[in-house]
C-alpha positions in Angstrom: 0.1 0.0 -0.1 1.6 3.4 -1.1 2.4 5.7 1.9 1.4 9.2 1.6 3.4 12.0 3.3 2.3 13.8 6.5 2.1 17.4 6.4 1.0 19.6 9.3 2.1 22.6 7.5 -0.3 23.7 4.9 0.6 27.3 3.9 -2.4 29.3 3.4 -4.8 26.3 3.4 -5.0 26.0 7.2 -4.5 28.5 9.9 -3.3 26.7 13.2 -3.9 28.5 16.5 -4.2 27.7 20.1 -6.5 29.4 22.7 -6.6 28.6 26.4 -9.5 29.3 28.1 -13.4 28.6 26.9 -11.8 26.9 23.7 -14.2 25.3 21.5 -14.1 23.9 17.7 -16.7 25.1 15.4 -17.5 25.1 11.7 -20.0 27.5 10.1 -22.3 25.9 7.6 -25.1 28.7 7.6 -24.2 29.9 4.4 -24.6 26.7 2.6 -21.0 26.5 2.0 -19.0 25.1 5.0 -15.8 27.1 6.1 -12.8 25.4 7.4 -13.2 24.3 11.0 -11.6 26.5 13.7 -11.0 27.3 17.2 -13.1 29.9 19.0 -13.3 31.2 22.5 -16.9 31.1 24.0 -17.7 33.8 26.4 -19.0 32.6 29.7 -18.2 29.0 28.9 -15.2 27.1 30.4 -14.7 24.8 27.7 -11.2 23.2 27.1 -7.8 24.6 27.8 -6.3 24.3 24.4 -7.5 24.3 20.9 -5.5 23.6 17.7 -6.4 22.9 14.0 -4.3 20.7 11.7 -4.4 18.6 8.6 -2.9 15.7 6.8 -2.3 15.2 2.9 -4.0 12.0 1.6 -3.6 12.7 -2.1 -2.8 15.6 -4.0 -5.7 18.3 -3.4 -7.1 16.2 -0.7 -6.7 16.7 2.8 -8.0 15.5 6.3 -8.5 18.4 8.5 -9.5 18.6 12.0 -10.0 20.8 15.0 -9.5 19.6 18.4 -9.9 21.1 22.0 -8.5 19.5 25.0 -7.6 19.5 28.7 -10.3 20.3 31.0 -9.7 22.2 33.9 -10.9 20.7 37.4 -11.5 21.9 40.9 -7.7 21.2 41.9 -6.2 21.4 38.3 -6.2 24.5 36.6 -5.1 24.9 32.8 -1.4 25.1 32.3 0.4 27.7 30.7 1.4 27.3 26.9 5.2 25.6 27.3 8.0 27.4 26.3 10.3 26.6 23.3 12.9 25.1 25.8 10.4 23.4 28.0 9.0 21.5 24.9 12.7 20.5 24.1 13.2 19.3 27.4 9.8 17.2 27.8 8.9 19.4 30.8 6.0 21.9 30.9 3.6 19.4 29.2 0.3 19.5 31.1 -0.7 19.4 34.6 1.9 19.3 37.5 2.7 15.6 38.1 1.2 14.3 35.1 2.9 11.5 33.3 5.2 12.3 30.3 3.2 12.3 27.3 6.1 12.5 24.7 6.2 10.3 21.7 9.5 8.9 20.4 8.7 9.9 16.7 5.1 10.6 16.4 5.3 11.1 12.3 6.9 7.5 12.0 3.9 6.1 13.9 1.3 7.8 11.9 3.1 6.6 8.7 3.2 2.9 10.2 -0.7 3.1 11.0 -1.3 4.5 7.8 -0.1 1.5 5.7 -3.0 -0.4 7.3 -5.7 1.9 7.7 -5.3 5.9 6.8 -8.5 6.6 8.7 -7.1 5.2 12.1 -3.9 7.1 11.2 -6.0 10.5 10.8 -7.7 10.0 13.8 -4.4 9.2 15.9 -2.8 12.2 14.3 -5.8 14.3 15.7 -4.5 13.2 19.4 -0.8 14.3 18.6 0.4 17.8 19.4 4.0 19.0 19.3 5.3 15.4 19.6 3.3 14.6 22.3 -0.3 13.0 23.1 -3.1 15.6 23.8 -3.7 16.2 27.6 -6.6 14.1 28.9 -10.0 14.4 27.3 -11.0 16.0 23.9 -13.7 17.0 21.6 -13.3 18.0 17.9 -14.4 18.0 14.5 -13.1 16.2 11.4 -13.9 17.1 7.8 -12.4 16.6 4.4 -10.9 19.2 2.1 -10.2 19.4 -1.7 -8.5 21.7 -3.7 -8.7 22.2 -7.4 -7.9 25.0 -9.6 -11.4 26.0 -10.9 -13.4 25.7 -7.5 -10.8 26.4 -4.9 -10.9 24.7 -1.6 -14.0 22.7 -0.9 -15.0 21.6 2.9 -17.1 18.9 3.8 -19.4 19.3 7.0 -17.5 18.1 9.9 -18.0 15.0 11.7 -17.7 15.2 15.6 -14.8 13.4 17.4 -14.8 12.5 21.1 -12.5 10.8 23.3 -9.4 10.6 25.7 -5.6 9.7 26.1 -4.7 8.4 29.4 -1.1 8.1 29.9 0.7 5.5 32.0 4.0 4.6 33.2 7.0 3.3 30.6 5.7 5.7 27.9 2.2 3.9 27.5 -1.0 5.2 26.8 -4.6 4.1 26.9 -6.3 5.4 23.7 -10.1 6.1 23.0 -11.5 7.6 20.1 -15.2 7.9 18.7 -16.7 9.3 15.8 -20.1 11.1 15.8 -21.2 10.1 12.2 -20.3 8.0 9.4 -16.6 8.9 7.8 -17.9 7.5 4.6 -19.8 10.5 4.3 -16.6 12.4 3.8 -16.8 11.7 0.0 -13.3 13.1 -0.9 -11.5 10.6 1.4 -13.9 8.0 0.7 -13.2 8.0 -2.9 -9.6 8.1 -2.1 -9.9 4.9 -0.4 -11.8 3.3 -2.6 -8.5 3.1 -4.9 -6.8 0.8 -2.4 -6.2 -2.6 -3.3 -7.6 -3.9 0.0 -10.7 -3.1 1.6 -10.4 -0.7 4.5 -12.5 -0.6 7.6 -14.2 2.4 8.2 -13.9 3.2 12.1 -16.7 4.5 14.3 -14.4 4.0 17.2 -10.8 3.4 18.0 -9.6 1.9 21.4 -6.4 0.2 22.7 -3.1 0.7 24.1 0.0 2.6 22.3 3.4 1.7 24.3 7.2 2.4 24.0 6.4 6.2 23.1 4.4 5.2 19.9 6.7 2.6 18.7 4.2 -0.4 19.2 0.4 -0.4 19.7 -2.3 -2.6 19.6 -5.8 -1.0 18.8 -9.2 -2.5 18.1 -11.1 -0.7 15.0 -14.8 -0.9 15.3 -17.2 0.0 12.4 -20.7 1.4 12.5 -21.9 -2.0 11.4 -20.3 -3.7 14.7 -17.3 -5.5 12.5 -13.9 -5.0 14.2 -10.5 -5.5 13.5 -7.0 -5.5 15.2 -4.4 -3.3 14.3 -1.0 -3.8 15.5 2.6 -2.5 14.9 
Protein backbone atom coordinates (compact mmCIF):
# COMPACT_ATOMS: atom_id res chain seq x y z
CA UNK A 1 0.00 0.00 0.00
CA UNK A 2 1.49 3.30 -1.00
CA UNK A 3 2.43 5.55 1.89
CA UNK A 4 1.41 9.17 1.76
CA UNK A 5 3.37 12.06 3.15
CA UNK A 6 2.18 13.53 6.44
CA UNK A 7 2.18 17.30 6.41
CA UNK A 8 1.08 19.51 9.26
CA UNK A 9 2.08 22.78 7.61
CA UNK A 10 -0.14 23.62 4.67
CA UNK A 11 0.62 27.27 4.07
CA UNK A 12 -2.49 29.33 3.38
CA UNK A 13 -4.87 26.37 3.38
CA UNK A 14 -4.93 26.06 7.15
CA UNK A 15 -4.56 28.42 10.05
CA UNK A 16 -3.12 26.74 13.13
CA UNK A 17 -3.90 28.38 16.41
CA UNK A 18 -4.23 27.76 20.08
CA UNK A 19 -6.55 29.37 22.60
CA UNK A 20 -6.44 28.59 26.26
CA UNK A 21 -9.62 29.12 28.27
CA UNK A 22 -13.12 28.53 26.99
CA UNK A 23 -11.88 27.02 23.73
CA UNK A 24 -14.17 25.01 21.45
CA UNK A 25 -14.13 23.82 17.83
CA UNK A 26 -16.60 25.26 15.35
CA UNK A 27 -17.60 25.07 11.70
CA UNK A 28 -20.07 27.48 10.10
CA UNK A 29 -22.26 25.96 7.37
CA UNK A 30 -25.13 28.46 7.66
CA UNK A 31 -24.36 30.05 4.28
CA UNK A 32 -24.71 26.69 2.53
CA UNK A 33 -20.96 26.43 2.06
CA UNK A 34 -18.99 25.07 4.99
CA UNK A 35 -15.93 26.93 6.14
CA UNK A 36 -12.71 25.45 7.50
CA UNK A 37 -13.14 24.20 11.08
CA UNK A 38 -11.50 26.48 13.58
CA UNK A 39 -10.90 27.20 17.23
CA UNK A 40 -13.01 29.76 19.01
CA UNK A 41 -13.38 31.14 22.51
CA UNK A 42 -16.91 31.12 23.91
CA UNK A 43 -17.75 33.86 26.38
CA UNK A 44 -19.09 32.60 29.67
CA UNK A 45 -18.24 28.96 28.87
CA UNK A 46 -15.28 27.30 30.56
CA UNK A 47 -14.60 24.99 27.63
CA UNK A 48 -11.22 23.34 27.14
CA UNK A 49 -7.73 24.57 27.97
CA UNK A 50 -6.26 24.26 24.48
CA UNK A 51 -7.42 24.17 20.88
CA UNK A 52 -5.65 23.38 17.63
CA UNK A 53 -6.39 22.93 13.93
CA UNK A 54 -4.25 20.74 11.68
CA UNK A 55 -4.46 18.42 8.67
CA UNK A 56 -2.81 15.62 6.74
CA UNK A 57 -2.47 15.25 2.99
CA UNK A 58 -4.11 12.08 1.70
CA UNK A 59 -3.39 12.69 -1.97
CA UNK A 60 -2.78 15.64 -4.24
CA UNK A 61 -5.46 18.23 -3.45
CA UNK A 62 -7.25 16.06 -0.84
CA UNK A 63 -6.84 16.64 2.89
CA UNK A 64 -8.21 15.31 6.15
CA UNK A 65 -8.53 18.31 8.46
CA UNK A 66 -9.53 18.58 12.07
CA UNK A 67 -10.00 20.90 14.98
CA UNK A 68 -9.41 19.52 18.47
CA UNK A 69 -10.02 21.10 21.89
CA UNK A 70 -8.46 19.30 24.83
CA UNK A 71 -7.55 19.50 28.50
CA UNK A 72 -10.36 20.17 30.96
CA UNK A 73 -9.63 22.14 34.13
CA UNK A 74 -10.96 20.67 37.38
CA UNK A 75 -11.40 21.92 40.92
CA UNK A 76 -7.79 21.08 41.81
CA UNK A 77 -6.11 21.48 38.40
CA UNK A 78 -6.14 24.69 36.43
CA UNK A 79 -5.10 25.03 32.81
CA UNK A 80 -1.33 25.01 32.43
CA UNK A 81 0.41 27.88 30.69
CA UNK A 82 1.62 27.19 27.15
CA UNK A 83 5.09 25.56 27.35
CA UNK A 84 8.05 27.59 26.20
CA UNK A 85 10.26 26.33 23.34
CA UNK A 86 12.86 25.23 25.91
CA UNK A 87 10.26 23.35 27.95
CA UNK A 88 9.00 21.54 24.84
CA UNK A 89 12.55 20.52 23.91
CA UNK A 90 13.28 19.25 27.43
CA UNK A 91 9.94 17.54 27.79
CA UNK A 92 8.87 19.71 30.72
CA UNK A 93 5.84 21.93 31.01
CA UNK A 94 3.65 19.39 29.19
CA UNK A 95 0.25 19.34 30.89
CA UNK A 96 -0.70 19.49 34.55
CA UNK A 97 1.91 19.20 37.33
CA UNK A 98 2.61 15.58 38.21
CA UNK A 99 1.07 14.23 35.00
CA UNK A 100 2.88 11.32 33.28
CA UNK A 101 5.18 12.17 30.39
CA UNK A 102 3.13 12.38 27.17
CA UNK A 103 6.01 12.61 24.70
CA UNK A 104 6.21 10.25 21.71
CA UNK A 105 9.44 8.86 20.32
CA UNK A 106 8.63 9.71 16.69
CA UNK A 107 5.02 10.72 16.11
CA UNK A 108 5.39 11.01 12.33
CA UNK A 109 6.85 7.50 12.05
CA UNK A 110 4.06 6.07 14.21
CA UNK A 111 1.39 7.68 12.03
CA UNK A 112 3.09 6.61 8.80
CA UNK A 113 3.24 3.01 10.05
CA UNK A 114 -0.43 2.95 11.04
CA UNK A 115 -1.37 4.60 7.76
CA UNK A 116 -0.12 1.61 5.77
CA UNK A 117 -2.80 -0.49 7.53
CA UNK A 118 -5.68 1.96 7.87
CA UNK A 119 -5.36 5.64 6.85
CA UNK A 120 -8.59 6.51 8.67
CA UNK A 121 -7.12 5.28 11.96
CA UNK A 122 -3.87 7.12 11.28
CA UNK A 123 -5.84 10.32 10.74
CA UNK A 124 -7.74 9.85 14.01
CA UNK A 125 -4.50 9.18 15.89
CA UNK A 126 -3.00 12.24 14.25
CA UNK A 127 -5.76 14.34 15.80
CA UNK A 128 -4.47 13.25 19.22
CA UNK A 129 -0.89 14.39 18.65
CA UNK A 130 0.42 17.88 19.28
CA UNK A 131 4.05 19.04 19.30
CA UNK A 132 5.28 15.43 19.33
CA UNK A 133 3.18 14.48 22.37
CA UNK A 134 -0.26 13.04 23.08
CA UNK A 135 -2.99 15.50 23.93
CA UNK A 136 -3.74 16.08 27.57
CA UNK A 137 -6.67 14.00 28.82
CA UNK A 138 -10.17 14.28 27.31
CA UNK A 139 -10.89 16.06 24.06
CA UNK A 140 -13.66 16.99 21.64
CA UNK A 141 -13.21 17.94 18.03
CA UNK A 142 -14.41 18.02 14.46
CA UNK A 143 -13.04 16.21 11.41
CA UNK A 144 -13.79 16.97 7.76
CA UNK A 145 -12.21 16.57 4.36
CA UNK A 146 -11.00 19.35 2.11
CA UNK A 147 -10.37 19.28 -1.62
CA UNK A 148 -8.56 21.87 -3.69
CA UNK A 149 -8.74 22.32 -7.45
CA UNK A 150 -7.83 25.21 -9.71
CA UNK A 151 -11.42 25.94 -10.80
CA UNK A 152 -13.40 25.80 -7.56
CA UNK A 153 -10.70 26.50 -4.97
CA UNK A 154 -10.91 24.72 -1.63
CA UNK A 155 -14.09 22.84 -0.76
CA UNK A 156 -14.82 21.63 2.79
CA UNK A 157 -17.27 18.89 3.73
CA UNK A 158 -19.53 19.31 6.79
CA UNK A 159 -17.51 18.18 9.80
CA UNK A 160 -18.13 15.09 11.90
CA UNK A 161 -17.71 15.14 15.66
CA UNK A 162 -14.82 13.48 17.50
CA UNK A 163 -14.69 12.53 21.17
CA UNK A 164 -12.25 10.61 23.30
CA UNK A 165 -9.38 10.69 25.69
CA UNK A 166 -5.77 9.72 26.21
CA UNK A 167 -4.77 8.30 29.59
CA UNK A 168 -0.99 8.27 29.97
CA UNK A 169 0.65 5.48 31.94
CA UNK A 170 4.15 4.48 32.93
CA UNK A 171 7.00 3.54 30.61
CA UNK A 172 5.65 5.58 27.70
CA UNK A 173 2.29 3.78 27.49
CA UNK A 174 -1.06 5.42 26.77
CA UNK A 175 -4.65 4.19 26.67
CA UNK A 176 -6.38 5.54 23.55
CA UNK A 177 -10.12 5.99 23.05
CA UNK A 178 -11.64 7.76 20.02
CA UNK A 179 -15.19 7.79 18.74
CA UNK A 180 -16.62 9.41 15.61
CA UNK A 181 -20.02 11.09 15.79
CA UNK A 182 -21.32 10.15 12.35
CA UNK A 183 -20.16 8.10 9.38
CA UNK A 184 -16.70 8.78 7.92
CA UNK A 185 -17.97 7.50 4.56
CA UNK A 186 -19.92 10.75 4.21
CA UNK A 187 -16.59 12.52 3.71
CA UNK A 188 -16.75 11.84 -0.02
CA UNK A 189 -13.29 13.03 -1.04
CA UNK A 190 -11.63 10.77 1.52
CA UNK A 191 -14.02 7.91 0.77
CA UNK A 192 -13.24 8.12 -2.97
CA UNK A 193 -9.55 8.09 -2.17
CA UNK A 194 -9.84 4.95 0.01
CA UNK A 195 -11.83 3.15 -2.71
CA UNK A 196 -8.66 3.17 -4.81
CA UNK A 197 -6.79 0.95 -2.35
CA UNK A 198 -6.09 -2.64 -3.36
CA UNK A 199 -7.56 -4.03 -0.11
CA UNK A 200 -10.80 -3.06 1.68
CA UNK A 201 -10.33 -0.56 4.50
CA UNK A 202 -12.55 -0.84 7.60
CA UNK A 203 -14.11 2.57 8.26
CA UNK A 204 -13.90 3.19 12.02
CA UNK A 205 -16.69 4.42 14.25
CA UNK A 206 -14.40 3.95 17.26
CA UNK A 207 -10.79 3.09 18.03
CA UNK A 208 -9.63 1.80 21.41
CA UNK A 209 -6.45 0.22 22.69
CA UNK A 210 -2.95 0.79 24.00
CA UNK A 211 0.09 2.45 22.49
CA UNK A 212 3.39 1.57 24.17
CA UNK A 213 7.08 2.45 24.04
CA UNK A 214 6.25 6.09 23.25
CA UNK A 215 4.44 5.14 20.05
CA UNK A 216 6.87 2.52 18.74
CA UNK A 217 4.29 -0.24 19.29
CA UNK A 218 0.56 -0.40 19.63
CA UNK A 219 -2.47 -2.67 19.70
CA UNK A 220 -5.82 -1.13 18.74
CA UNK A 221 -9.32 -2.43 18.12
CA UNK A 222 -11.06 -0.70 15.22
CA UNK A 223 -14.86 -1.00 15.25
CA UNK A 224 -17.15 0.03 12.37
CA UNK A 225 -20.73 1.32 12.61
CA UNK A 226 -21.90 -2.16 11.54
CA UNK A 227 -20.18 -3.70 14.57
CA UNK A 228 -17.50 -5.33 12.46
CA UNK A 229 -14.12 -5.08 14.20
CA UNK A 230 -10.49 -5.73 13.45
CA UNK A 231 -7.21 -5.61 15.35
CA UNK A 232 -4.49 -3.23 14.25
CA UNK A 233 -0.96 -3.81 15.56
CA UNK A 234 2.49 -2.45 14.89
